[in-house]
N, C-alpha and C positions, 0 to 999 in steps of 0.2 A: 659576557666577560665576568669572570669571578670577582666578587667584591674587593678582595685584597689586591688584585691586580689593578682594578679601577682606581682604588685609593692610591696605590703607588704611582700610577701614571698622573693623577691629579697633583700629587706632591711634587713630582719631577717637573711638571708643567709650571707649577707655581714658582719653583726655584728658577727655571729658565726665564720666565717673564720678569721676575724680580731682578735677575742678573742683567737683563736687557735694559732695565730702568733703575739702576742701583743708586743714582745720585739723590733723587728726591723721594723715592718711594712711590708706591702705587696704591690707589684707594681700592677698598674691597669691591665696590661696584664694578670697577674696570676689570679687576682680576676675575670676577664672576663672568663678565662678558667674554673675556679672553678664553676662559675654560669652556664656556658654553660653545664658542666658535670652534673649539677642537672636538666637539661632539659629546662632551661630558655634560649630562643634564643634572648638575649638582645645584643644590640650593645655596643661597648666600651663607646660610648657617653651616652647611657642610664645608664650604670653602673656609669659613672662619675656624671651624674645628681643625681642619688640616693645617691652617696657618699657626694655630696654637700648638699643634703637635710639632711642627717645624721649629717654632720658637723654643719649645722645651728641649729640642735637640741642639739649640744654639745656631741654627742655620738661617733663621730670619729674625727680625725684630720689628716691633711697632715703631713708627715715627711719631714722636710727640709733637703735635702741631699746636701752635698758638692760635692761629686763625682757623676757624672751622674744625675744631677737634672732633666733631661728630662724624666727619668724613675720615674714618680710620684709614691710615695708610701703613704700608708695610714695605720693608726693604730687606735685601739679602745681607747677611753678615760676611765677614772675611772667611769664617768657617764654612759658610754656604758656598762661597765662590771657590774655595779650595776643594770642597766636595764635588762640585761640578767639574772642576779641572781634572780631578783624579778619576772620575767615573765616566767621562765623555768618550 
């Protein structure tokens, strides 16, 4: 699979998983597990890179946690949900 197609599929999967769990956000370790279960052998750092890309696009945001902030969590934004609704 070409790298650019793989990257796109990981990004779309991240949006889908975050949309499924949009109320509280999802921690990076769980997102990594979900992506791995889909057959993408991406490292946690690769997942984080794609999350930052999606954040720069305004599609996801980090959840600022008071308790256990070291467990970074992410959630989809309204723009991310609109993107999913118009491209599904």
